[in-house]
Phi, psi and omega in degrees: 000133180257138181225151178226144178283132179262311179194163175286147180304316183292352178271359181243111182296160178232102001280153175180174186215154178208133181270144180214162176251132174243167178211159178218118181055040174084356182262116185279153179206143185270135176231171169213153182250142171232129178246131179208130176055033178085343178269150179242131178237147177240146176216158170290142177274071187210120180284135180298343186274311187244341189085356181285157176297150182277344183252137171268324179255134176312136173068011183253095179243354184253151177294171186301330180272355181067022185263335186224155164279140183231131175280127182285344180286313183227004173081010175308147178243134181239141179290134185299321191288330183217009174072009183285137179279126184255342177205136178122185189287352178250025179316125182089341179276177181217159172289152179277114185294149175240121181290124177224160176213164179246127181211129177055038178080010178244146163271125185245141172269122176276110182298339183292116178079018184253012181297136178294150179278000000 
């Protein structure tokens, strides 16, 4: 298994979010991390409804209460734990997960299965 460092865990507030760029064979693609209740989740930065990035302001992926991931384009709300849309035009669809793990104070990208579609 191949892993890459994305950021230090202490650089990601709890609750909080952060956008990053990842790449595979030199092709960049945008992802974001969400930290909530001690867990870190990774997703592609692409709304399942429009394909647009979810953030209008850098690193702002959460609603005002930090309870849900929110699409800045149309306000759809996604569950942090699994990316499933609970409200909005993409109801029932989900964000594309990016496998991440935390080890030795780092958030790591697991390269297995993360190639962009």
